N, C-alpha and C positions, 0 to 999 in steps of 0.2 A: 527293519521296518525302520530302525531309525534314521536309515537313508533319506531313503522316501519320506521321513516325517521329515526334516531335516530340508530338502528339496522343497516340501511345502511351507517352509516357514521360510523360506527366500522368495515365494512368491509363483515360483511355476506352477502353473492347476494345468499340464497336458502330461499324464504321463502315458508310456507304452510300457505295458506290462509282459510276461511270459509265461507259460506256462509254471517254471520252476518258480517263483518269484512272487505268482496272483496271490494266494494267500497272505504275504507281507504287502502286498499294494494293496490288498481290500482292507486290510485294518490300518494302515497309515491311510488311507481315504477317508474312513471311519474315524478315527482320531486326527484330523487332520484341522479340527474345529475351521472349517470352512465348507460350506453348504453344498453336497453332493451336487447341483447340478452346475455349479462352479466347476468344477474338475473334470477334464474330459479325458476319460478310458478308452486308451486304445489295444485290441488283445489282436492275434491268429487265432486263425482255422490250417495246419501243416497239411503239406498231400497225406501226411497217410491215416488223418483226420474225416479225409474226403466221404471215404467208404461210409462213413459211419457219423456223417455231420450231424445230423438233428443233435447225438447222445451229447456229440462234442461243445456244442454250442450249449448245452446245459450244465456241461463240467466247464464250461469256460463261465458261466453264469454264477454257477456255485461255489465257484471255489475262492475269490476277493468275495463274494456274501456284500453286491454293493448294489442293490436290486436291479439294475442294465448294467449294459454296455453301451458306451459311448459312439463306439466305430468299432467293427469287427473286418479286419482285413481274411482274404485269399493270400496264403506266404507268397507261392508263384503258381503257374499252370500247370495242370495236373492229372492224371483219370482222373474223373468227377467232378471236376471242377466248375462247372456249370452245373449238378445235381447240389453240389456241396454251398454254392451262390443261392440256386434257390432256395434251398435252407436258410438262409441269412434274411432272406427276402421275405420269407414267414417266419422268421424271429422279429424282423423290422414291423409287419403285422402285427405281432402280438407285443408291443414294445418292452421286448427283451434289449435287441440292439437299436438303437439312433441310428445309426447312416452304416451299409454297407464299405466296403473297399477292397483294393487289390494295391498287390505289394511283390516288383519285380513282374512286371506287364511291359511288355514294348507293343511295339507298332502289329507284328504278324499278330501276336496272339489277341492282342485286343479285337482287331480285325476282323480275327474268327471268332470271338466268346464273347460281346457286346451287344448282337442280334438276339443270341439265347437266352438274356435278360430283360427283364422286367423291370428293375430298379439301376437306374447310372450311377455306377461307384462315386461316392464322393470324393472318394480319395486314391488315386494310385502313389504308391512312393515306390521309388524305385534308388537306384546307386545313382547319385550325379554329387559331382564332386569336381574341381578343378583340372583333376588328372581324366575325368571321367564325364565330360560335359552333356551328352544327350542331346546333341543339337539336332537330332530330328524327331525322337521322342517327343520333349517337352510338350514342341507347337503343336504335338500334331494331339495330346493330352488335353493342351491349355484350347484347340482348338472345339474340342470333345463336351467342353465347359466344368471339366474335372479337375482338381486343385492337384497338382504335384507337388510332393514333398519329398526331397533330397533323404537318403541314409548313411551314413558314411561319410559326411560334411567334409570331412577335411582330407579325406581322397589319401589315407593313413600315413601324415603327417603326424612323427609323437615328437613335443620335443621331451627333450630329455634335461632335468635341471641336474648340474654337476654342482654338489654344497660344497662350493672354494670360499676364500676371501671373496671374492670378484661377483657371486653366484653367476656364473655365462650359460644363459639359456643356447642350444642352438636344438637346429630339425635336423633329426635323423633320418 
């Protein structure tokens, strides 16, 4: 919770949460001193949750206890993904989720999936970085009017800092 609170102190107002830290994220959001509507919280439904998506959505909402989720993503395609997305659409109608989105979806999956849903995803979050640029996927998603967000934006480049008198920094 302290780390998340420190993040808010530095001004970022978008936070992606995961199941294991949802309660801490919620506590940080509630204690941030920032109006809730100024903090954008993203979470995911995982394929293991698709078969019981209504319950998973309720749990994702209850765990952080922040009133609503700004965006919920389907983590990646899987059995039952259309039904899970339709459950997210119902949660949007009910005011529990503000926007649905997708994570790790590419052209072939989107072509089969999108005609089966009613609300166009607001965002597709895919692995995109200098070593994996997705030159065919990004324009396709943009042409659909969907925002693309990259995860793993540095592509595995890790800065290693060796504490020496000259503080050498090298990429590994």
